[in-house]
C-alpha positions in Angstrom: 23.3 23.6 5.3 20.5 24.7 2.9 17.2 23.0 2.3 17.9 22.2 -1.3 21.0 20.2 -0.4 19.0 18.4 2.3 16.3 17.6 -0.3 18.9 15.9 -2.5 20.4 14.1 0.5 16.9 12.7 1.3 16.4 11.5 -2.3 19.8 9.7 -2.4 19.1 8.1 1.0 15.7 6.8 -0.3 16.8 5.8 -3.8 20.2 4.5 -2.7 21.8 5.7 -5.9 22.7 9.0 -7.6 21.0 8.1 -10.8 17.8 7.1 -9.0 17.8 10.4 -7.0 18.5 12.4 -10.1 15.5 10.8 -11.9 13.2 11.4 -8.9 14.3 15.1 -8.7 14.6 15.6 -12.5 18.1 16.8 -12.4 21.5 15.6 -13.7 23.2 12.8 -11.8 26.5 14.7 -11.8 24.7 17.6 -10.1 23.4 15.2 -7.4 27.0 14.0 -6.8 28.4 17.5 -6.5 25.7 18.5 -4.1 26.2 15.5 -1.9 30.0 16.2 -1.9 29.3 19.8 -0.9 26.9 18.7 1.9 29.5 16.3 3.2 32.1 19.1 3.1 29.8 21.5 5.0 28.9 18.9 7.5 32.5 17.7 8.0 31.4 14.1 7.8 31.0 11.3 5.3 27.3 10.6 4.8 27.3 7.8 2.3 29.5 4.8 1.5 29.3 3.2 -2.0 28.6 -0.5 -1.9 27.6 -3.2 -4.5 24.0 -2.5 -3.5 24.3 1.3 -4.0 24.8 4.3 -1.7 24.4 3.3 1.9 24.1 5.8 4.8 26.9 5.9 7.3 26.2 6.4 11.0 26.5 10.2 10.5 24.2 9.9 7.6 21.6 8.1 9.7 21.7 10.8 12.3 21.3 13.5 9.7 18.4 11.6 8.1 16.3 12.0 11.2 16.7 15.8 11.1 16.3 16.0 7.4 13.0 14.1 7.5 11.8 16.4 10.3 12.7 19.4 8.2 10.9 17.9 5.2 7.7 17.4 7.3 7.9 21.0 8.6 8.3 22.3 5.0 5.4 20.3 3.9 3.2 21.6 6.7 4.2 25.2 5.9 3.5 24.7 2.2 0.1 23.2 3.0 -0.8 26.1 5.3 0.2 28.7 2.7 -1.9 26.9 0.1 -5.1 27.4 2.0 -5.0 25.7 5.5 -8.4 24.4 6.5 -10.1 25.6 3.3 -9.5 22.3 1.5 -6.9 19.7 0.8 -4.6 20.5 -2.1 -1.5 19.1 -3.9 -0.6 15.5 -4.6 -0.9 12.6 -2.2 0.4 9.2 -3.1 -1.4 6.3 -1.5 -0.1 2.7 -1.6 -2.5 -0.2 -1.2 -2.8 -3.9 -1.9 -4.2 -4.5 -5.4 -7.6 -5.9 -4.2 -8.2 -2.8 -2.0 -6.9 -0.5 -4.7 -9.1 -2.0 -7.4 -12.4 -2.7 -5.7 -12.6 -0.5 -2.6 -10.6 2.7 -3.0 -11.9 4.2 -6.4 -15.3 5.3 -5.0 -13.8 6.5 -1.7 -11.0 8.5 -3.3 -13.4 10.0 -5.9 -15.6 11.3 -3.0 -12.7 12.8 -1.1 -11.4 14.5 -4.3 -14.9 15.8 -5.1 -14.9 17.5 -1.7 -11.3 18.9 -2.3 -11.0 20.0 -5.9 -7.4 21.1 -5.4 -6.4 17.6 -4.4 -4.8 14.9 -6.6 -4.6 11.4 -5.2 -2.3 8.8 -6.8 -3.2 5.2 -5.9 -0.2 2.8 -6.3 -1.4 -0.8 -6.3 1.5 -3.3 -5.7 1.3 -6.9 -4.6 4.0 -6.3 -1.9 4.7 -4.3 1.2 5.5 -0.6 0.6 8.7 1.0 1.7 7.7 4.3 3.2 11.2 5.1 4.3 12.1 5.5 0.5 8.9 7.6 0.1 7.3 5.1 -2.4 4.1 6.6 -1.1 3.0 9.3 1.4 1.1 6.6 3.3 0.0 3.0 2.7 -2.8 0.6 3.5 -1.6 -2.8 4.7 -3.2 -6.1 5.7 -1.0 -6.4 8.8 0.9 -3.9 11.0 4.6 -3.6 10.4 6.9 -4.7 13.2 9.9 -2.5 12.4 10.6 1.1 11.3 9.7 4.5 12.5 6.1 4.3 11.5 2.7 5.4 12.7 0.2 2.6 12.5 -3.6 2.8 12.9 -6.1 0.0 12.5 -8.8 1.1 10.0 -11.4 -1.6 10.1 -11.9 -5.3 9.7 -13.2 -6.8 6.4 -14.6 -10.2 5.4 -13.7 -12.7 2.8 -15.8 -15.5 1.5 -15.3 -18.7 -0.4 -17.0 -18.5 -3.8 -17.4 -20.0 -7.2 -19.4 -19.1 -10.3 -23.1 -20.0 -10.2 -22.7 -22.0 -13.4 -19.7 -23.9 -12.0 -21.6 -24.9 -8.9 -24.7 -25.9 -10.9 -22.7 -28.1 -13.2 -21.3 -30.0 -10.2 -24.4 -30.2 -8.1 -23.2 -27.6 -5.5 -20.9 -28.0 -2.5 -22.5 -29.2 0.7 -19.6 -29.8 3.1 -16.0 -28.8 3.8 -15.0 -32.3 3.0 -16.0 -31.7 -0.6 -13.7 -28.7 -1.1 -10.6 -30.7 -1.8 -12.2 -32.3 -4.8 -12.5 -28.9 -6.6 -9.8 -26.9 -8.4 -8.6 -24.0 -6.3 -7.9 -20.4 -7.3 -5.5 -18.3 -5.2 -2.2 -16.6 -4.8 1.1 -18.0 -6.2 2.4 -19.6 -3.0 5.9 -18.3 -3.1 4.7 -14.8 -3.9 2.5 -14.3 -0.8 4.1 -11.2 0.7 2.1 -11.2 3.9 1.0 -14.2 6.1 -2.5 -12.6 6.3 -3.0 -13.4 2.6 -2.6 -17.2 3.2 -6.3 -17.7 3.2 -6.4 -21.2 1.9 -4.4 -22.7 4.7 -7.3 -21.8 7.0 -9.6 -23.8 4.8 -7.4 -26.9 4.7 -6.6 -26.3 1.0 -3.0 -26.9 0.1 -2.8 -27.0 -3.7 -3.5 -24.0 -5.9 -4.6 -25.0 -9.4 -5.0 -21.5 -10.9 -2.7 -19.0 -9.3 -1.9 -15.3 -9.7 -0.3 -12.6 -7.5 -3.1 -10.2 -8.4 -6.6 -10.3 -6.9 -8.2 -9.1 -10.2 -6.8 -12.1 -12.1 -8.0 -14.5 -9.4 -11.4 -12.9 -9.7 -11.2 -13.4 -13.5 -10.6 -17.1 -13.0 -13.6 -17.4 -10.7 -15.9 -15.6 -13.1 -14.7 -17.9 -15.9 -15.8 -20.9 -13.8 -12.3 -22.3 -13.3 -12.9 -23.4 -9.7 -13.3 -22.1 -6.1 -11.6 -19.3 -4.4 -11.7 -16.5 -1.8 -13.1 -13.1 -2.6 -13.3 -9.9 -0.5 -16.8 -8.8 0.5 -16.3 -5.4 -1.2 -15.3 -7.1 -4.5 -18.5 -9.1 -4.8 -20.5 -6.4 -6.5 -18.0 -6.6 -9.4 -18.8 -10.2 -10.0 -22.5 -10.8 -9.7 -22.2 -14.3 -11.2 -20.4 -15.6 -8.1 -22.1 -17.5 -5.3 -21.0 -17.9 -1.8 -20.0 -21.5 -0.7 -21.0 -22.7 2.8 -21.6 -19.1 4.0 -22.9 -20.3 7.4 -19.6 -22.2 8.0 -16.9 -20.3 6.2 -16.1 -16.6 6.8 -12.6 -15.3 7.1 -11.8 -11.9 8.7 -8.8 -9.7 8.2 -8.1 -6.0 8.9 -6.7 -3.0 7.0 -4.1 -0.8 8.6 -3.1 2.7 7.8 0.7 3.0 7.8 2.4 6.4 7.8 6.0 7.7 8.3 6.7 8.6 11.9 7.5 12.2 11.2 4.3 12.9 9.2 2.4 13.8 12.3 3.5 17.4 11.7 2.0 17.5 8.2 -1.6 18.8 8.6 -2.7 18.0 5.1 -1.6 14.3 5.5 -3.4 14.2 8.8 -6.6 15.5 7.3 -6.4 13.1 4.3 -5.8 10.2 6.7 -8.8 11.1 8.7 -11.1 11.4 5.6 -9.7 8.1 4.2 -10.1 6.2 7.5 -13.6 7.5 8.0 -14.7 6.6 4.5 -13.2 3.2 4.5 -14.8 2.3 7.9 -18.2 3.4 6.5 -17.8 1.4 3.3 -16.6 -1.8 5.1 -19.4 -1.6 7.6 -22.1 -1.5 4.8 
């Protein structure tokens, strides 16, 4: 087996289609099909079965996947070493993150890391859902809860705080809010209930608020509703600087805490450049969240 065939095998396994793998690798789908057929011939085993959902790994394919990912990690480590080793991080690293973290916390942190490593390019992918690292949607991801399944490496980064807020003008027009009992008489801003992808994002239930009047799956849109004086809602501590017109509601009584987790593929422990980036990212996030 040669590495180039294994690389194509990995892409089909992650994309679950020949066309998806071809697009990711920037080659022709027919070429992908021929290379998979050659690999199956050389291996003496059927590696994929075609289903209505796409190309699915067989038992033999699952066993090969473990070795292919280990080979990929080793190749990545070798490439990083040849590019300069400890001299500085280089190449492209794709980081997945929830949109609030990606929009309001990561820009300054990533800018500082790249400034210290001029050969490094960091792509931040902000999605309002859980990332699938097994399909290599990202090299690593930040999550708001630790996954329970999969061959993953999981590390707690730090806790962060959330506060109930409203615009200063909104509160002034209504004489303020002086008790929890008053909260239910105000329009609520939050996530679209059936699009909450992680139970840790169900902030409002902890406050006894059941109905969302202004909803979005994106934190930035929720913040926009709050700044426009539409009602009350929860805001991350690290996003407050972006909305100076907001005021905390019952800060002595209401403070929610959550945590960020760094999630990596299980085999990436062998890739030194990813280890070093993870260390820099974790260190910087802890410092920013403690401020």
